[in-house]
SEVEX-95267 format. One record per residue (C-alpha): x, y negated, z negated; residue number from 0. Coordinates in nm, 4 decimals. Example, Ala and Ser with C-alpha at 12.3 -4.5 7.8 and 13.67 -1.06 7.14 Angstrom:
{{1.2300,0.4500,-0.7800},0}
{{1.3670,0.1060,-0.7140},1}
end
This chain:
{{-15.0608,15.0252,15.4411},0}
{{-15.2880,15.0747,15.1641},1}
{{-15.0885,15.1041,14.8793},2}
{{-14.9157,14.7799,15.0249},3}
{{-15.2690,14.6274,14.9826},4}
{{-15.3500,14.7484,14.6263},5}
{{-14.9967,14.5963,14.5238},6}
{{-15.0378,14.2885,14.6825},7}
{{-15.3825,14.2668,14.5109},8}
{{-15.2303,14.3718,14.1869},9}
{{-14.9837,14.0928,14.1945},10}
{{-15.2313,13.8415,14.2831},11}
{{-15.4463,13.9127,13.9845},12}
{{-15.1181,13.9231,13.7447},13}
{{-15.0549,13.5476,13.8303},14}
{{-15.4203,13.4202,13.8081},15}
{{-15.3922,13.5728,13.4344},16}
{{-15.0724,13.4185,13.3588},17}
{{-15.1678,13.1117,13.4641},18}
{{-15.4820,13.1618,13.2508},19}
{{-15.2864,13.1925,12.9653},20}
{{-15.0864,12.8999,13.0809},21}
{{-15.4096,12.7118,13.0381},22}
{{-15.5242,12.8258,12.7293},23}
{{-15.1754,12.7406,12.5488},24}
{{-15.1461,12.4001,12.7100},25}
{{-15.4909,12.3619,12.6026},26}
{{-15.4320,12.4723,12.2394},27}
{{-15.1753,12.2785,12.2219},28}
{{-15.3010,11.9723,12.3460},29}
{{-15.5626,11.9956,12.1028},30}
{{-15.3169,12.0766,11.8198},31}
{{-15.1499,11.7554,11.8966},32}
{{-15.4372,11.5589,11.9466},33}
{{-15.5422,11.6526,11.5852},34}
{{-15.1848,11.6229,11.4444},35}
{{-15.0715,11.2728,11.5672},36}
{{-15.4344,11.0941,11.5343},37}
{{-15.3508,11.1222,11.1670},38}
{{-15.0089,10.9597,11.1136},39}
{{-14.9680,10.6255,11.0293},40}
{{-15.2337,10.5835,10.8273},41}
{{-15.1445,10.2808,10.5840},42}
{{-15.1142,10.3358,10.2266},43}
{{-15.3936,10.1870,9.9941},44}
{{-15.3253,9.8934,9.7761},45}
{{-15.4837,9.9563,9.4024},46}
{{-15.6358,9.7337,9.2016},47}
{{-15.5014,9.5786,8.8602},48}
{{-15.6101,9.6823,8.5562},49}
{{-15.8804,9.4736,8.3910},50}
{{-15.9070,9.3624,8.0111},51}
{{-15.9484,9.5678,7.7226},52}
{{-16.3040,9.5905,7.6259},53}
{{-16.3595,9.4869,7.2378},54}
{{-16.4325,9.7701,7.0397},55}
{{-16.6624,9.6143,6.7748},56}
{{-16.8731,9.2808,6.7774},57}
{{-16.7860,9.1380,6.4452},58}
{{-16.7700,8.8292,6.2622},59}
{{-16.6069,8.6777,5.9690},60}
{{-16.8044,8.3034,5.8687},61}
{{-16.9419,8.3002,6.2105},62}
{{-16.6089,8.3137,6.3807},63}
{{-16.5791,8.6063,6.6620},64}
{{-16.2782,8.8341,6.6389},65}
{{-16.1801,9.1342,6.8239},66}
{{-16.0861,9.4561,6.6484},67}
{{-15.7099,9.4937,6.6055},68}
{{-15.6963,9.7948,6.7531},69}
{{-15.8708,9.7901,7.0782},70}
{{-15.8822,10.0327,7.3188},71}
{{-15.6397,10.0437,7.5827},72}
{{-15.7405,9.9297,7.9496},73}
{{-15.7767,10.1882,8.2002},74}
{{-15.5420,10.2330,8.4854},75}
{{-15.5408,10.2020,8.8424},76}
{{-15.5495,10.5419,9.0312},77}
{{-15.2670,10.5713,9.2568},78}
{{-15.3007,10.5776,9.6411},79}
{{-15.2197,10.9253,9.7992},80}
{{-14.9507,10.7572,10.0173},81}
{{-14.7297,10.5713,9.7606},82}
{{-14.4648,10.6924,9.6222},83}
{{-14.4277,10.8062,9.2545},84}
{{-14.1870,10.5083,9.1394},85}
{{-14.4743,10.2543,9.2766},86}
{{-14.7414,10.4365,9.1496},87}
{{-14.5581,10.4722,8.7984},88}
{{-14.4938,10.0699,8.7998},89}
{{-14.8671,10.0297,8.8498},90}
{{-14.9802,10.3411,8.6095},91}
{{-14.8060,10.3235,8.3097},92}
{{-14.7976,10.7008,8.1187},93}
{{-15.0519,10.5211,7.8127},94}
{{-15.3050,10.4116,8.0535},95}
{{-15.3364,10.7219,8.3018},96}
{{-15.7181,10.7034,8.2693},97}
{{-15.8912,10.6678,8.6326},98}
{{-16.1906,10.4364,8.6984},99}
{{-16.3762,10.7110,8.7733},100}
{{-16.2614,10.9256,8.4379},101}
{{-16.3863,10.6046,8.2665},102}
{{-16.7263,10.6024,8.4460},103}
{{-16.7835,10.9619,8.3067},104}
{{-16.6610,10.9114,7.9750},105}
{{-16.8406,10.5993,7.9218},106}
{{-17.1964,10.7692,8.0354},107}
{{-17.1470,10.4489,8.2691},108}
{{-17.3245,10.6241,8.5721},109}
{{-17.6920,10.7053,8.5622},110}
{{-17.7205,11.0571,8.6415},111}
{{-17.8342,11.1528,8.9826},112}
{{-18.1871,11.2716,8.9041},113}
{{-18.3053,10.9306,8.8083},114}
{{-18.1444,10.7465,9.1515},115}
{{-18.3224,11.0232,9.3304},116}
{{-18.6632,10.9043,9.1816},117}
{{-18.6152,10.5572,9.2934},118}
{{-18.5712,10.6501,9.6531},119}
{{-18.9286,10.6459,9.7245},120}
{{-19.0307,10.6752,10.0513},121}
{{-18.7167,10.8626,10.1957},122}
{{-18.7166,11.2180,10.3317},123}
{{-18.6095,11.5110,10.1307},124}
{{-18.3012,11.5600,10.3054},125}
{{-18.2119,11.1594,10.2832},126}
{{-18.2865,11.1737,9.9232},127}
{{-18.0528,11.4780,9.8402},128}
{{-17.7484,11.2843,10.0333},129}
{{-17.7803,10.9949,9.8334},130}
{{-17.8089,11.1994,9.5569},131}
{{-17.4729,11.3773,9.6349},132}
{{-17.3097,11.0024,9.6909},133}
{{-17.4133,10.9252,9.3449},134}
{{-17.2664,11.2785,9.1900},135}
{{-16.9276,11.2715,9.4032},136}
{{-16.8663,10.9187,9.3197},137}
{{-16.5799,11.0232,9.1400},138}
{{-16.4092,11.0812,9.5140},139}
{{-16.5425,10.7297,9.6722},140}
{{-16.2983,10.5480,9.4814},141}
{{-15.9363,10.5791,9.6291},142}
{{-15.8021,10.2686,9.4628},143}
{{-15.9783,10.1173,9.1663},144}
{{-15.9097,9.9941,8.7951},145}
{{-16.1441,9.8246,8.5313},146}
{{-16.1523,9.8521,8.1512},147}
{{-16.2181,10.1486,7.9182},148}
{{-16.4601,10.1875,7.6472},149}
{{-16.3998,10.3097,7.3440},150}
{{-16.5201,10.5762,7.1302},151}
{{-16.6661,10.4044,6.8459},152}
{{-16.8178,10.0302,6.7538},153}
{{-16.9286,9.7950,6.4915},154}
{{-17.2210,9.5913,6.5713},155}
{{-17.3786,9.2758,6.4581},156}
{{-17.7544,9.2084,6.3472},157}
{{-17.8433,8.8510,6.3408},158}
{{-18.1593,8.7848,6.1535},159}
{{-18.2939,8.4285,6.2708},160}
{{-18.5909,8.4446,6.0067},161}
{{-18.9317,8.6899,5.9714},162}
{{-19.0432,8.8384,6.2588},163}
{{-19.4156,8.8110,6.4109},164}
{{-19.3569,9.1931,6.5383},165}
{{-19.4203,9.5045,6.3220},166}
{{-19.1743,9.6836,6.4890},167}
{{-18.8159,9.7406,6.2684},168}
{{-18.5211,9.7479,6.4392},169}
{{-18.2882,10.0692,6.2971},170}
{{-17.9338,9.9886,6.2418},171}
{{-17.7232,10.0105,6.5683},172}
{{-17.9978,9.9200,6.7766},173}
{{-17.9575,9.7392,7.0484},174}
{{-18.2443,9.4522,7.0968},175}
{{-18.2213,9.5375,7.5115},176}
{{-18.4075,9.8499,7.4473},177}
{{-18.7106,9.6198,7.2869},178}
{{-18.9808,9.5617,7.5611},179}
{{-19.0604,9.2410,7.6357},180}
{{-19.4631,9.2930,7.4476},181}
{{-19.2583,9.3586,7.1133},182}
{{-18.9892,9.0913,7.1354},183}
{{-19.1961,8.7781,7.2554},184}
{{-19.5430,8.8089,7.0492},185}
{{-19.6993,8.5254,7.1769},186}
{{-19.9650,8.6006,7.3766},187}
{{-19.9689,8.3000,7.6096},188}
{{-19.6097,8.3594,7.6947},189}
{{-19.6486,8.7464,7.7554},190}
{{-19.9771,8.6101,8.0202},191}
{{-19.6938,8.3710,8.1974},192}
{{-19.4175,8.6453,8.1826},193}
{{-19.6876,8.8565,8.3794},194}
{{-19.8050,8.6115,8.6389},195}
{{-19.4667,8.5134,8.6912},196}
{{-19.3239,8.9258,8.7706},197}
{{-19.6352,8.9103,9.0579},198}
{{-19.6342,8.5606,9.1973},199}
{{-19.2720,8.4810,9.1873},200}
{{-19.1690,8.4169,9.5122},201}
{{-18.7697,8.4841,9.4830},202}
{{-18.8773,8.8309,9.3354},203}
{{-19.0710,8.8785,9.6463},204}
{{-18.7482,8.8073,9.8346},205}
{{-18.5441,9.0487,9.6352},206}
{{-18.8375,9.3086,9.7135},207}
{{-18.7992,9.2816,10.1036},208}
{{-18.4190,9.3052,10.0746},209}
{{-18.4573,9.6264,9.9018},210}
{{-18.6993,9.7413,10.1615},211}
{{-18.4304,9.6532,10.4131},212}
{{-18.1296,9.8202,10.2472},213}
{{-18.3742,10.1212,10.1958},214}
{{-18.4704,10.1209,10.5934},215}
{{-18.0785,10.1386,10.6478},216}
{{-18.0035,10.4012,10.4159},217}
{{-18.3008,10.5978,10.5842},218}
{{-18.1238,10.5207,10.9336},219}
{{-17.8048,10.6316,10.8280},220}
{{-17.9229,10.9156,10.7131},221}
{{-18.0063,11.0276,11.1194},222}
{{-17.6618,10.9481,11.2722},223}
{{-17.4897,11.2989,11.1346},224}
{{-17.7844,11.5300,11.2368},225}
{{-17.8180,11.5897,11.6249},226}
{{-18.0540,11.3776,11.8994},227}
{{-18.2756,11.5681,12.0982},228}
{{-18.4593,11.3685,12.3622},229}
{{-18.7414,11.4560,12.5966},230}
{{-18.8279,11.3193,12.9426},231}
{{-18.9624,11.3492,13.2996},232}
{{-18.9367,11.1909,13.5919},233}
{{-19.0653,11.1693,13.9613},234}
{{-18.9506,10.9841,14.2627},235}
{{-18.8925,11.0298,14.6324},236}
{{-18.6136,10.9225,14.8842},237}
{{-18.6109,10.9187,15.2630},238}
{{-18.2724,10.9651,15.3942},239}
{{-18.1865,10.8281,15.7444},240}
{{-18.1704,11.0916,16.0427},241}
{{-17.8707,10.9702,16.1778},242}
{{-17.6899,11.0270,15.8210},243}
{{-17.4868,11.3423,15.7097},244}
{{-17.7626,11.3963,15.4405},245}
{{-17.9812,11.3556,15.6941},246}
{{-17.9119,11.5270,15.9309},247}
{{-17.8242,11.8419,15.7369},248}
{{-18.1399,11.8309,15.6207},249}
{{-18.2421,11.8450,15.9643},250}
{{-18.0910,12.1642,16.0165},251}
{{-18.1656,12.3212,15.6946},252}
{{-18.5105,12.4984,15.5443},253}
{{-18.6217,12.4601,15.2162},254}
{{-18.8288,12.8357,15.3039},255}
{{-18.8490,13.0470,15.6115},256}
{{-19.0475,12.8186,15.8482},257}
{{-19.0697,12.5312,15.6178},258}
{{-18.8649,12.2111,15.6611},259}
{{-18.7506,11.9471,15.4022},260}
{{-19.0905,11.7309,15.3164},261}
{{-19.0282,11.3615,15.4617},262}
{{-18.9887,11.1655,15.2081},263}
{{-18.8058,11.4089,14.9905},264}
{{-18.9362,11.4387,14.6306},265}
{{-18.7418,11.4229,14.3130},266}
{{-18.9731,11.5975,14.0142},267}
{{-18.7839,11.6551,13.6643},268}
{{-18.8481,11.7993,13.3530},269}
{{-18.6329,11.8528,13.0313},270}
{{-18.4523,11.8295,12.7689},271}
{{-18.1402,11.6422,12.6088},272}
{{-17.9092,11.7151,12.3102},273}
{{-17.6771,11.5683,12.1553},274}
{{-17.4541,11.6100,11.8279},275}
{{-17.1495,11.4435,11.6753},276}
{{-16.9736,11.6952,11.4565},277}
{{-16.9470,11.4926,11.1237},278}
{{-16.6034,11.7244,11.0525},279}
{{-16.4445,11.4001,10.8830},280}
{{-16.8169,11.3250,10.6675},281}
{{-16.7633,10.9797,10.8804},282}
{{-17.1264,10.9755,10.9082},283}
{{-17.2181,11.1484,10.5943},284}
{{-16.9992,10.8950,10.3579},285}
{{-17.1500,10.5709,10.5531},286}
{{-17.5045,10.6853,10.4771},287}
{{-17.3982,10.7545,10.0947},288}
{{-17.2477,10.3859,10.1174},289}
{{-17.5760,10.2950,10.2319},290}
{{-17.7319,10.4741,9.9446},291}
{{-17.5408,10.3166,9.7140},292}
{{-17.6216,9.9430,9.8419},293}
{{-17.9984,10.0281,9.8341},294}
{{-17.9609,10.1095,9.4472},295}
{{-17.7342,9.8395,9.4013},296}
{{-18.0326,9.6011,9.5539},297}
{{-18.2400,9.7765,9.2963},298}
{{-18.0132,9.6936,9.0100},299}
{{-17.9790,9.3283,9.1571},300}
{{-18.3135,9.2279,9.1160},301}
{{-18.3451,9.3829,8.7940},302}
{{-18.1194,9.1431,8.6455},303}
{{-18.3086,8.8476,8.8556},304}
{{-18.6183,8.9766,8.6713},305}
{{-18.4064,8.9302,8.3258},306}
{{-18.3062,8.5864,8.3883},307}
{{-18.6777,8.4972,8.5341},308}
{{-18.8130,8.6094,8.2075},309}
{{-18.5424,8.4695,8.0551},310}
{{-18.6003,8.1409,8.2112},311}
{{-19.0232,8.1379,8.1495},312}
{{-18.9434,8.1794,7.8091},313}
{{-18.6674,7.8978,7.7427},314}
{{-18.9446,7.6770,7.9427},315}
{{-19.2397,7.7487,7.7417},316}
{{-19.0471,7.6802,7.3897},317}
{{-18.8861,7.3607,7.5452},318}
{{-19.2705,7.2704,7.6291},319}
{{-19.3507,7.3845,7.2485},320}
{{-19.0880,7.1573,7.1268},321}
{{-19.1606,6.8668,7.3544},322}
{{-19.4983,6.8833,7.1836},323}
{{-19.3422,6.8536,6.8555},324}
{{-19.1811,6.5761,6.9494},325}
{{-19.4757,6.3967,7.0931},326}
{{-19.6188,6.4726,6.7210},327}
{{-19.3427,6.3236,6.5602},328}
{{-19.3136,6.0252,6.7517},329}
{{-19.7073,5.9627,6.7088},330}
{{-19.6698,5.9895,6.3293},331}
{{-19.3699,5.7770,6.3216},332}
{{-19.5892,5.5244,6.5604},333}
{{-19.8680,5.5452,6.2714},334}
{{-19.6291,5.5186,5.9925},335}
{{-19.4831,5.1686,6.1564},336}
{{-19.8082,5.0518,6.2729},337}
{{-19.8884,5.0415,5.8841},338}
{{-19.5733,4.8925,5.8149},339}
{{-19.7003,4.5959,6.0791},340}
{{-19.9913,4.5497,5.8998},341}
{{-19.7894,4.4991,5.5516},342}
{{-19.5755,4.2743,5.7206},343}
{{-19.8444,4.0416,5.8806},344}
{{-20.0018,4.0511,5.5433},345}
{{-19.7059,3.9397,5.3577},346}
{{-19.6774,3.6774,5.6091},347}
{{-20.0168,3.5282,5.5654},348}
{{-19.9660,3.5387,5.2264},349}
{{-19.5993,3.3317,5.2303},350}
{{-19.4320,3.6349,5.0890},351}
{{-19.2889,3.7171,5.4501},352}
{{-19.1362,3.5827,5.7644},353}
{{-19.2029,3.6210,6.1313},354}
{{-18.8920,3.8173,6.1550},355}
{{-19.0011,4.1090,5.9940},356}
{{-19.3349,4.0879,6.2223},357}
{{-19.1312,4.0888,6.5344},358}
{{-18.8847,4.3588,6.4305},359}
{{-19.1886,4.6314,6.3579},360}
{{-19.3614,4.5284,6.6500},361}
{{-19.0291,4.5564,6.8756},362}
{{-18.9915,4.9185,6.6756},363}
{{-19.3776,5.0179,6.7758},364}
{{-19.3394,4.9228,7.0975},365}
{{-19.0258,5.1186,7.2019},366}
{{-19.1876,5.4114,7.0419},367}
{{-19.4828,5.4174,7.2551},368}
{{-19.2085,5.3492,7.5515},369}
{{-19.0943,5.6848,7.4267},370}
{{-19.3904,5.8674,7.3927},371}
{{-19.4460,5.8041,7.7787},372}
{{-19.1392,5.9436,7.8658},373}
{{-19.1924,6.2578,7.7218},374}
{{-19.5298,6.3065,7.8226},375}
{{-19.3457,6.2811,8.1481},376}
{{-19.1165,6.5579,8.0579},377}
{{-19.3958,6.7654,7.9313},378}
{{-19.5519,6.7686,8.3203},379}
{{-19.2039,6.8183,8.4634},380}
{{-19.1141,7.1551,8.2586},381}
{{-19.5103,7.2778,8.2955},382}
{{-19.4533,7.2547,8.7019},383}
{{-19.1429,7.4114,8.6398},384}
{{-19.3123,7.7148,8.4735},385}
{{-19.5982,7.6896,8.7490},386}
{{-19.3194,7.7431,8.9894},387}
{{-19.1904,7.9944,8.8549},388}
{{-19.4956,8.1617,8.8535},389}
{{-19.5801,8.0991,9.1949},390}
{{-19.8880,7.8693,9.1397},391}
{{-19.9837,7.5037,9.1843},392}
{{-19.9523,7.2166,8.9029},393}
{{-20.1752,7.3055,8.6275},394}
{{-20.2000,7.2794,8.2152},395}
{{-19.9880,7.5432,8.0823},396}
{{-20.1742,7.7375,7.7782},397}
{{-19.9390,7.7543,7.4702},398}
{{-19.9920,7.7835,7.1304},399}
{{-20.0512,7.4994,6.8532},400}
{{-19.8260,7.4709,6.5130},401}
{{-19.5271,7.4134,6.3429},402}
{{-19.2639,7.4308,6.5493},403}
{{-18.9767,7.4401,6.3159},404}
{{-19.0952,7.7499,6.1330},405}
{{-19.1436,7.9349,6.4661},406}
{{-18.9445,8.2838,6.4632},407}
{{-18.8468,8.5507,6.7366},408}
{{-18.7698,8.8782,6.6420},409}
{{-18.4479,9.0076,6.4908},410}
{{-18.1506,8.9917,6.7241},411}
{{-17.9401,9.3573,6.7253},412}
{{-17.6334,9.3444,6.9377},413}
{{-17.5693,9.6980,6.9175},414}
{{-17.2060,9.7982,7.0176},415}
{{-17.0109,9.6753,7.3587},416}
{{-17.0333,10.0128,7.5726},417}
{{-17.4240,9.9680,7.5900},418}
{{-17.3701,9.6712,7.7936},419}
{{-17.2480,9.9255,8.0633},420}
{{-17.6090,10.1131,8.0604},421}
{{-17.8089,9.7947,8.0045},422}
{{-17.7171,9.5201,8.2298},423}
{{-17.8105,9.5560,8.5796},424}
{{-17.5956,9.3477,8.7020},425}
{{-17.3025,9.5705,8.5914},426}
{{-17.4575,9.8777,8.7102},427}
{{-17.5088,9.6423,9.0605},428}
{{-17.1430,9.6065,9.0661},429}
{{-17.0860,9.9470,8.9975},430}
{{-17.3175,10.0767,9.2702},431}
{{-17.0869,9.8161,9.4969},432}
{{-16.7636,9.9929,9.3940},433}
{{-16.8955,10.3301,9.4959},434}
{{-17.0159,10.1787,9.7990},435}
{{-16.6606,10.0482,9.8867},436}
{{-16.4987,10.3331,9.7858},437}
{{-16.6896,10.5479,10.0674},438}
{{-16.6125,10.2346,10.3129},439}
{{-16.2533,10.3264,10.2871},440}
{{-16.3320,10.6910,10.3293},441}
{{-16.5388,10.6167,10.6480},442}
{{-16.2400,10.3731,10.7784},443}
{{-15.9905,10.6532,10.7039},444}
{{-16.2358,10.9265,10.8915},445}
{{-16.1504,10.6815,11.2079},446}
{{-15.8123,10.7807,11.2384},447}
{{-15.9187,11.1608,11.3140},448}
{{-16.0599,11.3053,11.6167},449}
{{-16.3903,11.3106,11.6761},450}
{{-16.5987,11.6197,11.8304},451}
{{-16.9564,11.5638,12.0289},452}
{{-17.1373,11.8504,12.1875},453}
{{-17.3932,11.7710,12.4658},454}
{{-17.6460,12.0057,12.6482},455}
{{-17.9408,11.9900,12.8524},456}
{{-18.2382,12.2112,12.9774},457}
{{-18.5008,12.1484,13.2321},458}
{{-18.6401,12.2080,13.5532},459}
{{-18.5975,12.0105,13.9119},460}
{{-18.7566,12.0465,14.2083},461}
{{-18.8264,11.8231,14.5176},462}
{{-19.2096,11.9559,14.4641},463}
{{-19.4518,11.9811,14.1661},464}
{{-19.5484,12.3088,14.3487},465}
{{-19.1941,12.4582,14.2893},466}
{{-19.0990,12.2654,13.9424},467}
{{-19.1675,12.5397,13.7223},468}
{{-19.0233,12.8348,13.9011},469}
{{-18.7722,13.0024,13.7062},470}
{{-18.4419,13.0386,13.7895},471}
{{-18.4938,12.8782,14.1056},472}
{{-18.5712,12.5101,13.9302},473}
{{-18.4341,12.5926,13.6698},474}
{{-18.1186,12.3787,13.5507},475}
{{-17.9016,12.3604,13.2007},476}
{{-17.5396,12.2602,13.0786},477}
{{-17.3383,12.2232,12.7689},478}
{{-17.0380,12.0240,12.7275},479}
{{-16.8130,11.9520,12.4362},480}
{{-16.5396,11.6179,12.4121},481}
{{-16.3132,11.5823,12.1671},482}
{{-16.1778,11.2207,12.1599},483}
{{-15.9348,11.0566,11.9478},484}
{{-15.6732,10.7472,11.9040},485}
{{-15.3083,10.8424,12.0348},486}
{{-15.1670,10.5012,12.0883},487}
{{-15.2344,10.1354,11.9903},488}
{{-15.4244,10.2147,11.6666},489}
{{-15.4127,9.8454,11.5346},490}
{{-15.7527,9.7991,11.5513},491}
{{-15.8488,10.1067,11.3560},492}
{{-15.5517,9.9862,11.1175},493}
{{-15.7067,9.6514,11.0346},494}
{{-16.0654,9.8197,10.9666},495}
{{-15.8802,10.0848,10.6977},496}
{{-15.6830,9.7777,10.5332},497}
{{-15.9964,9.5519,10.5292},498}
{{-16.2137,9.8355,10.3938},499}
{{-15.9577,9.8771,10.1064},500}
{{-15.9591,9.4974,10.0424},501}
{{-16.3270,9.4996,9.9861},502}
{{-16.2549,9.7750,9.7847},503}
{{-16.0420,9.5548,9.5667},504}
{{-16.2930,9.2983,9.5674},505}
{{-16.5870,9.5244,9.4273},506}
{{-16.3589,9.6195,9.1741},507}
{{-16.2672,9.2970,9.0868},508}
{{-16.5938,9.1676,9.0890},509}
{{-16.6651,9.4640,8.8416},510}
{{-16.4630,9.3776,8.5864},511}
{{-16.5541,8.9667,8.5949},512}
{{-16.8995,9.0968,8.5582},513}
{{-16.8079,9.3050,8.2663},514}
{{-16.6329,9.0195,8.1101},515}
{{-16.8888,8.7519,8.1553},516}
{{-17.1269,8.9901,8.0252},517}
{{-16.9103,9.0292,7.7227},518}
{{-16.8720,8.6442,7.6798},519}
{{-17.2201,8.5440,7.7214},520}
{{-17.3481,8.7759,7.4426},521}
{{-17.1067,8.6479,7.2235},522}
{{-17.1324,8.2884,7.2911},523}
{{-17.5190,8.3202,7.2568},524}
{{-17.5269,8.5495,6.9496},525}
{{-17.2943,8.3128,6.7523},526}
{{-17.4850,8.0136,6.8519},527}
{{-17.7786,8.1771,6.7054},528}
{{-17.5992,8.2404,6.3747},529}
{{-17.4277,7.8701,6.3881},530}
{{-17.7998,7.6511,6.4785},531}
{{-17.9941,7.8741,6.2243},532}
{{-17.7195,7.7425,5.9648},533}
{{-17.7628,7.4086,6.1090},534}
{{-18.0942,7.4001,6.0791},535}
{{-18.1218,7.5123,5.7428},536}
{{-17.8894,7.1970,5.6300},537}
{{-18.0866,6.9541,5.8638},538}
{{-18.4254,7.0477,5.6755},539}
{{-18.2552,6.9658,5.3272},540}
{{-18.1383,6.6176,5.5325},541}
{{-18.5140,6.5728,5.6489},542}
{{-18.6286,6.6432,5.2732},543}
{{-18.4124,6.3379,5.1336},544}
{{-18.4874,6.1273,5.4345},545}
{{-18.9040,6.1889,5.3633},546}
{{-18.8034,6.0440,4.9861},547}
{{-18.6287,5.7651,5.1243},548}
{{-18.8696,5.6438,5.3558},549}
{{-19.1606,5.7017,5.0741},550}
{{-18.9691,5.4835,4.8773},551}
{{-18.8662,5.2139,5.0790},552}
{{-19.2659,5.1502,5.2159},553}
{{-19.3416,5.1156,4.8233},554}
{{-19.0499,4.9184,4.7414},555}
{{-19.1515,4.6870,5.0836},556}
{{-19.4864,4.6632,4.9977},557}
{{-19.4070,4.5576,4.6535},558}
{{-19.1489,4.3238,4.7664},559}
{{-18.8674,4.5073,4.6125},560}
{{-18.6811,4.5750,4.9795},561}
{{-18.6387,4.3984,5.2602},562}
{{-18.7822,4.5171,5.5775},563}
{{-18.4710,4.6217,5.7380},564}
{{-18.4121,4.9004,5.4903},565}
{{-18.7672,5.0035,5.5856},566}
{{-18.7045,5.0221,5.9261},567}
{{-18.3493,5.2142,5.9042},568}
{{-18.5203,5.4596,5.7123},569}
{{-18.8214,5.5151,5.9329},570}
{{-18.5859,5.4975,6.2184},571}
{{-18.3484,5.7305,6.0484},572}
{{-18.6332,5.9723,5.9514},573}
{{-18.7773,5.9945,6.2985},574}
{{-18.3972,6.0736,6.4743},575}
{{-18.3318,6.3656,6.2104},576}
{{-18.7022,6.4763,6.2883},577}
{{-18.6329,6.4757,6.6621},578}
{{-18.2828,6.6526,6.6029},579}
{{-18.4105,6.8966,6.4018},580}
{{-18.7057,7.0179,6.6555},581}
{{-18.4030,7.0038,6.9616},582}
{{-18.1738,7.2141,6.7437},583}
{{-18.4311,7.4753,6.6732},584}
{{-18.5196,7.4645,7.0612},585}
{{-18.1340,7.5452,7.0963},586}
{{-18.1701,7.8446,6.8992},587}
{{-18.5005,7.9580,7.0192},588}
{{-18.2967,7.9188,7.3681},589}
{{-18.0242,8.0881,7.2624},590}
{{-18.1871,8.4156,7.1397},591}
{{-18.3899,8.4061,7.4391},592}
{{-18.0745,8.4310,7.6375},593}
{{-17.9141,8.6860,7.3935},594}
{{-18.1897,8.9069,7.4626},595}
{{-18.1260,8.8466,7.8350},596}
{{-17.7652,8.9012,7.7896},597}
{{-17.7975,9.2374,7.6196},598}
{{-17.9803,9.3548,7.9028},599}
{{-18.3501,9.3193,7.7970},600}
{{-18.6381,9.1363,7.9685},601}
{{-18.6362,9.3595,8.2449},602}
{{-18.8136,9.6496,8.3587},603}
end
C-alpha cells in the first residue's frame, strides 16, 4: 500500500515537471517568434539622387567665371540595406562610391563633437554625453544619403576694391569670412548700429526662444530611456453593507484575536513604483539624439539669421550715405542752375535773351527741388528701417560725412569653395537636419521590433496607521515584465517608416540645394564687386569730361556764344552721371557686404 502511494506520487511529480518543461518551451518559442516575425516585412529605403559636383576652384578670366575643367566627381548615395545589388549599382556607379558620411569626414564638414558639447549649456552631463555620441555617430544616421563632394585642392580669387581703412592684411588664400565684424567694418557708427541690432532685434530674440524650446525638447527626450520612479501615499476608508458578501465576511472574521474589523474600514498606503522600457533597439536614444541635432541646428539657423541681419544693417547704412551724397549733388546742381537762371534773366533784361530760356531754367530748378523732397523722404524711410532692425523707435541715424564715391572697404578674399561648408551657418544647419532625419529613420525602424518593459512596486498597506509600517505583515511588492511587438497589420508602422525615409530625402535635397545656393551667391556677389569697380572707373572718366563740358557751356552761355539748351543738357547730363555714379558705388558696397555674408562672415 505504501509502495503504491509512493509510486503514484512519483508519477504525479514527473507529469508536473513535464508540464513545466512544455510551458518553458512554448514560452521560448513564442518569444523567438515574436522577435523574428515582427522584424519581417520592413520596406526598403529609397536613396537620394547625387547632387551637382562642387567646383574645385573659383576662377575668373576677364571677369567671366568658369569652373575647373577637372571637377571632383559627385559623391554617390549609399545603397539601402534592403535593396538588391542590381538596383544599388543603378543608383551608384562604381566611380562614385563615396558615401555622404565619408564626404562629411573627408571634407572636415562636421565640427568636432567637443565643440558641440560646449554649446549645450544648461544640460546635465548625461544628456550632454548622449548628444556628443549622436554627433560622433552621425555616419550611422544617414541610411539613404547623397550630396556633392569636396575636392582636395582649390584655387582662390581676391577682389581688390581699393585701399582698405583697416591695418589688418589678409594673407593669400584666406577667406574674408574669418575676419570679425570689427575689422571688416571699420566705420565706428556702423559698428555701433550692428552692436545695438544684435541686442535689440526682435527676430533674433524670437529665435533665441526657439533655441530654448529645442533645448528643452532634447532635455526631455534624454529622460525617456531612463527608469521612471514615482513615490506616493494614499489614505481612504470604505463602509461595506452588512448584508453583502464583503460585509458578511468581515463580520465573521477578526483582524486580531478579539479585535473585529473597524467600521468604516480604513485604507492607508505608502510606497514606490518603478517602470522602465529597456531601449534594446536604441529607439529612445536615437530619438533623443535627433532632438539634440535639431537643437544644434536651431543654433546654426540663428547664426545664419545674424549674418543676414548684419548685412542688412550695413546695406541700409551705406544706402543712407549714398542718399546723403545724392542730396548734396542735387543741391549743388540746384545752385548752379539758379546761377544760370540769374544769367538768363539778366540777358533777357539786356535784350540779349528770351523768356523761353528763363522759364526753361526755372522749370529745371523746380524739378530738382521736387526731387530733393523725394530723396529726403527716402532718407527717413531707410533710417526707420535701420531703427526697426535695431529694435528702437524712429530717430535719426548717426553716420559719417564725406565723399561717398571714394569710400572703400576691406579687401575681399573668397578662399576655396569647400570652406563654405565650414563657414556658412545655413549649410551647417542643413547638415544637422540631415543627421536628425537619419536618426528618425532608425527610430521608425525600431518600431517594427518588440519593446520590453519592466514594472515593479514596493510599499506598505494597512487599514490603520498603527499597522502601516509593520513588516512583513503590511509589506507588499511586485514585479512584472512585458514584451510587446507588432504581429498583424503593420500598415501604420510601415507608413511612418516610409514617411521618415521621405523626410530624410527632403533633408538631403535641402542640404544639396543650400550648398548650391551658397556657391551661386558667392559667385554672383564677387563678380558684381569686380564688374561694378570697373564701371566706377569708367564713370569717373565720363564725369570728368561732363564737368569740363558744363564749365565750357556756362562760359559760352555767359558770353552769348551758346544756347541755353546746350547749358541745360550739359548740366542735366552731369547731374545724372553723378547720380548714376553714386548708385553704382552703392551697389558695389552692397555687393561687398553681401559677399562677406555669402562667404559666412558677420556671425558669431
